[in-house]
C-alpha positions as CSV (number, residue, x, y, z in Angstrom):
1,M,0.0,0.0,0.0
2,V,1.2,3.5,-0.7
3,K,2.9,5.2,2.3
4,I,1.0,8.2,3.7
5,K,2.6,10.2,6.4
6,E,0.9,9.5,9.8
7,G,-1.5,12.2,10.7
8,Y,-1.6,13.7,7.2
9,V,-5.1,14.8,6.1
10,M,-5.8,14.8,2.4
11,S,-7.6,17.6,0.8
12,Q,-10.7,17.0,-1.2
13,R,-8.8,17.2,-4.5
14,E,-6.0,14.8,-3.2
15,R,-8.6,12.4,-1.9
16,E,-10.4,12.3,-5.3
17,E,-7.1,11.8,-7.2
18,Y,-6.1,9.0,-4.7
19,E,-9.4,7.2,-5.1
20,R,-9.3,7.6,-8.9
21,Q,-5.9,6.0,-9.1
22,N,-6.6,3.4,-6.4
23,V,-9.3,1.8,-8.5
24,L,-7.0,1.5,-11.5
25,P,-5.5,-2.0,-12.1
26,R,-2.0,-2.5,-10.9
27,K,0.8,-3.4,-13.3
28,A,1.5,-7.1,-13.5
29,S,5.3,-6.6,-13.5
30,G,8.0,-4.1,-13.6
31,R,11.8,-3.7,-14.0
32,V,14.4,-1.9,-12.1
33,D,17.6,-0.8,-14.0
34,Y,20.9,0.2,-12.4
35,Y,23.2,2.7,-14.2
36,F,26.6,3.9,-13.3
37,K,27.5,7.6,-13.9
38,P,31.3,8.2,-13.9
39,Q,32.9,11.1,-12.2
40,T,32.7,14.4,-13.9
41,K,32.8,17.6,-11.9
42,Y,30.3,15.8,-9.7
43,P,31.1,12.6,-7.8
44,P,30.3,9.3,-9.4
45,R,27.0,7.8,-8.6
46,I,24.6,5.0,-9.3
47,Y,21.1,5.7,-10.7
48,V,18.2,3.3,-9.9
49,F,15.3,3.6,-12.3
50,M,11.9,2.3,-11.2
51,H,9.6,0.9,-13.9
52,A,12.6,1.1,-16.3
53,E,10.5,-0.3,-19.1
54,T,8.6,3.0,-19.3
55,W,11.7,5.2,-19.5
56,C,12.8,6.4,-23.0
57,D,16.4,7.4,-23.8
58,R,15.4,11.0,-23.9
59,N,14.1,10.8,-20.3
60,R,17.6,9.9,-19.1
61,R,19.2,12.8,-21.0
62,P,19.2,15.2,-17.9
63,M,21.4,12.7,-16.1
64,G,23.7,12.2,-19.1
65,L,22.6,8.6,-19.5
66,H,20.7,8.8,-22.8
67,T,23.3,6.6,-24.5
68,A,24.2,4.4,-21.5
69,F,23.2,0.8,-20.8
70,P,22.3,-0.6,-17.4
71,F,24.9,-2.8,-15.8
72,L,22.2,-4.7,-13.8
73,S,18.5,-5.3,-13.8
74,R,16.0,-7.0,-11.6
75,P,12.2,-7.5,-11.5
76,M,10.2,-5.3,-9.2
77,T,8.5,-6.7,-6.1
78,K,4.8,-6.5,-5.5
79,G,5.4,-4.0,-2.8
80,E,7.3,-1.7,-5.1
81,I,4.7,-2.0,-7.8
82,E,2.0,-1.0,-5.3
83,Y,4.0,1.8,-3.9
84,H,4.9,3.3,-7.3
85,H,1.3,2.8,-8.7
86,F,0.5,6.3,-7.4
87,D,3.5,7.9,-9.1
88,W,2.5,10.6,-11.6
89,R,6.0,11.2,-12.7
90,L,8.9,8.9,-13.6
91,C,10.7,7.8,-10.5
92,Y,14.4,7.1,-9.9
93,H,16.9,7.1,-7.0
94,Q,20.6,8.0,-6.9
95,Y,23.3,6.9,-4.6
96,E,26.8,8.2,-4.0
97,D,27.5,5.6,-1.3
98,W,27.6,1.8,-1.8
99,N,26.6,1.2,1.8
100,R,23.3,3.1,1.5
101,L,22.6,1.4,-1.8
102,L,23.2,-2.1,-0.4
103,Y,21.1,-1.3,2.7
104,A,18.2,-0.3,0.6
105,E,18.5,-3.3,-1.8
106,E,18.9,-5.9,0.9
107,K,15.3,-5.2,2.0
108,E,14.0,-5.5,-1.6
109,A,16.0,-8.7,-2.0
110,E,14.3,-10.3,1.0
111,D,10.9,-9.5,-0.5
112,L,12.1,-10.8,-3.9
113,D,13.1,-14.1,-2.3
114,L,9.6,-14.5,-0.9
115,E,8.1,-14.1,-4.3
116,M,10.7,-15.9,-6.3
117,E,12.9,-18.3,-4.3
118,G,16.6,-17.4,-4.6
119,A,16.0,-14.5,-7.0
120,G,16.7,-11.9,-4.4
121,T,19.9,-13.5,-3.1
122,E,21.2,-14.0,-6.6
123,F,20.5,-10.3,-7.4
124,L,22.2,-9.1,-4.3
125,N,25.3,-11.1,-4.9
126,Q,25.5,-9.7,-8.5
127,L,25.1,-6.2,-7.1
128,K,27.9,-6.6,-4.6
129,S,30.2,-7.9,-7.3
130,F,30.1,-4.5,-9.0
131,R,31.3,-2.7,-6.0
132,E,35.0,-2.9,-7.0
133,K,34.2,-2.2,-10.7
134,F,32.3,0.9,-10.0
135,P,33.8,2.7,-7.0
136,L,31.7,5.6,-5.7
137,N,34.4,7.3,-3.6
138,A,34.7,10.8,-5.1
139,D,38.3,11.5,-6.0
140,L,38.3,15.2,-6.7
141,G,42.1,15.2,-7.0
142,K,41.9,13.6,-10.4
143,L,40.0,16.5,-11.9
144,P,42.0,18.9,-14.0
145,P,43.4,21.7,-11.9
146,V,41.7,25.1,-12.1
147,P,43.9,27.3,-14.3
148,P,45.6,30.1,-12.3
149,E,44.0,33.4,-12.6
150,L,46.0,35.9,-14.5
151,P,47.1,39.1,-12.7
152,A,44.4,41.7,-13.1
153,D,45.2,45.0,-14.7
154,E,44.5,48.3,-13.0
155,E,41.1,48.7,-14.7
156,T,40.0,45.2,-13.6
157,V,41.0,45.8,-10.0
158,Y,39.1,49.1,-9.9
159,L,36.1,47.5,-11.6
160,R,36.0,44.7,-9.0
161,E,36.3,47.1,-6.1
162,L,33.4,49.1,-7.6
163,I,31.3,46.0,-7.9
164,D,32.0,45.0,-4.3
165,T,31.6,48.4,-2.7
166,G,29.4,50.3,-5.2
167,D,26.1,49.7,-3.2
168,A,27.6,51.6,-0.2
169,L,28.2,54.8,-2.3
170,S,25.7,57.6,-2.3
171,G,24.3,59.2,-5.4
172,A,26.5,62.2,-5.2
173,E,29.6,60.1,-4.9
174,V,28.7,58.0,-7.9
175,A,27.9,61.2,-9.9
176,K,31.3,62.6,-9.0
177,L,33.1,59.4,-9.9
178,L,31.3,59.3,-13.2
179,D,32.1,62.9,-14.0
180,D,35.8,62.4,-13.2
181,E,36.0,59.2,-15.3
182,L,34.4,61.0,-18.3
183,K,37.0,63.9,-18.0
184,T,40.0,61.6,-17.6
185,Q,40.4,58.0,-18.6
186,K,37.0,57.1,-20.1
187,R,37.4,53.4,-19.4
188,P,34.3,51.7,-21.0
189,A,33.8,49.0,-18.3
190,V,34.1,51.5,-15.5
191,L,31.7,53.9,-17.2
192,I,29.1,51.2,-17.7
193,A,29.4,50.1,-14.1
194,L,29.1,53.7,-12.8
195,R,26.1,54.4,-15.1
196,Q,24.4,51.3,-13.9
197,L,25.0,52.3,-10.2
198,Y,23.6,55.7,-10.9
199,Q,20.5,54.4,-12.6
200,N,19.8,52.1,-9.6
201,F,19.2,55.1,-7.4
202,G,16.1,55.9,-9.3
203,K,14.7,52.4,-9.1
204,P,13.0,50.4,-6.3
205,D,15.1,47.7,-4.6
206,D,13.4,44.8,-6.4
207,K,14.0,46.3,-9.8
208,Q,17.7,47.4,-9.4
209,S,20.2,45.7,-11.7
210,P,23.1,44.0,-9.8
211,L,26.6,44.6,-11.1
212,A,28.3,41.6,-12.6
213,E,31.7,41.7,-14.2
214,Q,30.9,39.2,-16.9
215,A,27.8,41.2,-18.0
216,I,29.8,44.4,-18.0
217,R,32.5,42.8,-20.1
218,R,29.9,41.6,-22.5
219,K,28.5,45.1,-22.9
220,V,31.9,46.5,-23.5
221,E,32.5,43.9,-26.2
222,L,29.2,44.7,-27.9
223,Q,30.0,48.4,-27.7
224,Q,33.4,48.0,-29.3
225,Q,31.9,45.8,-32.1
226,R,29.3,48.5,-32.8
227,T,31.9,51.3,-32.8
228,R,34.1,49.3,-35.2
229,R,31.2,48.4,-37.5
230,N,30.0,52.0,-37.8
231,F,33.6,53.2,-38.5
232,V,34.0,50.5,-41.2
233,R,30.7,51.4,-42.9
234,R,31.6,55.1,-43.0
235,V,35.0,54.4,-44.5
236,W,33.6,52.0,-47.0
237,Q,31.0,54.5,-48.1
238,K,33.6,57.2,-48.7
239,N,36.3,55.2,-50.4
240,K,35.6,51.6,-51.3
241,L,38.9,51.0,-53.2
242,F,41.3,51.8,-50.3
243,A,38.9,51.1,-47.5
244,M,40.8,48.0,-46.2
245,E,44.1,49.9,-45.9
246,E,42.4,52.8,-44.1
247,I,40.6,50.5,-41.7
248,R,43.8,48.6,-40.9
249,V,45.4,51.8,-39.8
250,K,43.0,51.8,-36.8
251,Y,42.5,48.0,-36.6
252,P,45.7,46.2,-37.7
253,D,44.3,42.7,-37.4
254,Y,41.2,43.5,-39.6
255,T,40.4,40.8,-42.3
256,A,38.3,40.6,-45.4
257,N,35.9,38.2,-43.6
258,M,35.4,40.8,-40.8
259,L,34.7,43.4,-43.5
260,A,32.0,41.3,-45.1
261,A,30.4,40.7,-41.7
262,D,30.4,44.4,-40.8
263,L,29.0,45.5,-44.1
264,H,26.2,42.8,-44.1
265,Q,22.8,44.3,-43.3
266,K,19.8,42.3,-42.3
267,K,17.0,42.6,-44.7
268,K,14.2,44.7,-43.2
269,T,10.9,43.0,-43.2
270,A,8.6,44.8,-45.5
271,K,5.8,46.4,-43.5
272,R,2.6,44.9,-44.6
273,K,0.2,47.5,-45.8
274,K,-3.2,47.4,-44.2
275,H,-6.1,47.4,-46.5
276,K,-9.7,47.8,-45.5
277,P,-11.7,44.7,-46.4
278,V,-13.9,45.1,-49.5
279,T,-17.5,44.4,-48.3
280,D,-19.8,46.3,-50.6
281,L,-21.7,44.3,-53.3
282,R,-20.4,46.0,-56.4
283,Q,-16.7,45.9,-55.4
284,C,-17.0,42.3,-54.5
285,Q,-18.6,41.5,-57.8
286,L,-15.9,43.4,-59.7
287,Q,-13.2,41.5,-57.9
288,K,-14.8,38.2,-58.7
289,L,-15.2,39.1,-62.4
290,A,-11.6,40.4,-62.6
291,H,-10.4,37.1,-61.1
292,R,-12.5,35.2,-63.7
293,L,-11.2,37.3,-66.5
294,K,-7.6,36.7,-65.4
295,Y,-7.6,33.0,-64.6
296,A,-10.6,31.3,-66.2
297,Q,-10.4,29.8,-69.7
298,L,-13.1,31.9,-71.5
299,D,-14.3,31.7,-75.1
300,E,-14.9,34.8,-77.1
301,K,-18.6,35.2,-76.0
302,D,-17.9,34.7,-72.3
303,Y,-15.0,37.0,-72.5
304,H,-17.1,39.9,-74.0
305,D,-19.9,39.2,-71.6
306,T,-17.5,39.4,-68.6
307,C,-16.0,42.7,-69.9
308,N,-19.5,44.2,-70.5
309,R,-20.5,43.2,-67.0
310,I,-17.4,44.8,-65.5
311,A,-18.0,48.0,-67.5
312,I,-21.7,48.2,-66.3
313,L,-20.8,47.6,-62.7
314,Q,-17.9,50.1,-62.8
315,Q,-20.2,52.8,-64.3
316,A,-22.9,52.2,-61.8
317,H,-20.4,52.3,-58.9
318,S,-18.9,55.6,-60.2
319,L,-22.3,57.2,-60.5
320,R,-23.3,55.8,-57.1
321,L,-26.5,54.3,-58.5
322,P,-28.7,52.2,-56.2
323,V,-28.4,48.4,-56.4
324,P,-31.6,46.9,-57.9
325,L,-32.6,43.4,-56.9
326,L,-35.4,41.6,-58.9
327,V,-37.5,39.2,-56.8
328,N,-40.1,36.8,-58.3
329,L,-42.7,35.6,-55.8
330,Q,-46.1,34.0,-56.6
331,K,-45.8,35.0,-60.3
332,E,-45.2,38.6,-59.3
333,A,-41.9,40.4,-59.9
334,L,-40.8,43.4,-57.8
335,V,-37.6,45.3,-57.8
336,Y,-36.1,46.1,-54.4
337,S,-33.6,49.0,-54.3
338,F,-30.6,49.1,-52.0
339,P,-28.0,51.8,-51.3
340,W,-25.0,51.9,-53.6
341,K,-22.6,50.8,-50.9
342,I,-24.8,48.0,-49.5
343,R,-22.7,45.1,-48.2
344,E,-22.7,41.8,-50.1
345,G,-23.6,39.8,-47.0
346,V,-26.8,41.9,-46.5
347,V,-28.0,41.3,-50.0
348,K,-27.2,37.6,-49.6
349,N,-29.3,37.4,-46.4
350,F,-32.1,39.2,-48.2
351,V,-32.0,36.7,-51.1
352,T,-32.0,33.8,-48.6
353,L,-35.0,35.3,-46.9
354,A,-36.8,35.7,-50.2
355,N,-36.2,32.0,-51.1
356,K,-37.8,30.7,-48.0
357,P,-41.0,28.7,-48.6
358,G,-44.2,30.7,-48.1
359,M,-42.5,34.1,-48.3
360,T,-44.7,36.9,-49.6
361,H,-43.8,40.3,-51.0
362,Q,-45.6,42.0,-48.1
363,A,-43.3,40.3,-45.5
364,L,-40.3,40.9,-47.7
365,Q,-41.2,44.6,-48.2
366,E,-41.4,45.1,-44.4
367,R,-38.0,43.6,-44.0
368,H,-36.7,45.7,-46.8
369,N,-38.0,48.9,-45.2
370,E,-36.4,48.0,-41.9
371,M,-33.0,47.5,-43.6
372,V,-33.2,50.7,-45.8
373,R,-34.7,53.1,-43.2
374,S,-32.8,51.9,-40.1
375,N,-30.2,54.1,-38.6
376,Y,-28.0,51.0,-37.9
377,S,-25.7,49.5,-40.6
378,Y,-27.0,46.3,-42.0
């Protein structure tokens, strides 16, 4: 049975989820796989994957074991299957100490012996045989030594002091330091740090930007690249023939590949023009006729009929003539007139209404009057 902490009271949602999973059938069997992870910057360890048959290679990627193979496997006991029946995530254990691993597996081996005679003892002996092959004592001395830090120059020393003690400075002190730096050395990293400190005085504590040397160095690098790129483009625009020689006066290590990269400009995405949708009846009909004229295979008669229809519609639209609609009902034909900019959907709805069985001109005229005389746009 799943272990529930003594005295723990489930919420209504937890109780419902527990009861939902409790009625589900248990798995008939399961597998436990044992993987060894060699020492990296972390100590070596052994991973124990429960219900290993459900694990995919990609699930073991965070542990760095997506291409590894288990060195040992065993069947799960009924108690383990019952306990892990309520897991809603993949479950695994990791051990950095053989004694703890063996202590845990001895109990599982006893249960396994009760279910399958001798299986637990055989598994435990196999597991112990791997103790010498896969030592778990972390030997950090075998890791490559940390490279010695190079002596910092004067700018770096001053920058690090500023990062450490900058929060204790007042706004007036930061402003004075910034003004002095602008008048004297103009060191980019120091200027960026002082500006960031000065900006923090106008922000609440939770929105202040902390100073970090790596981030400041990155900003300096981007600033230098931007300055060089702008200089290269100005020189190239003035004198393309001798641009490389002129650039190398300021940047001796400048290459042709760097020139191509600096001159490259990303294509600007063309701004899509916004067009109001065409909704009035005559414009919609003109678009459909133009499409038919362009793409349809028309004979001479259809071609002339289409052209004549376009000319008639265009003339009526230019003169803003009302849109006539002929309706035949009960052997009686009447013409209903609509405004010249009536929407196509409104006319279609009116035609649908006219085609309903039992419709009369009287009912249709009432609807037409509502549409034409209403202050609202139909």
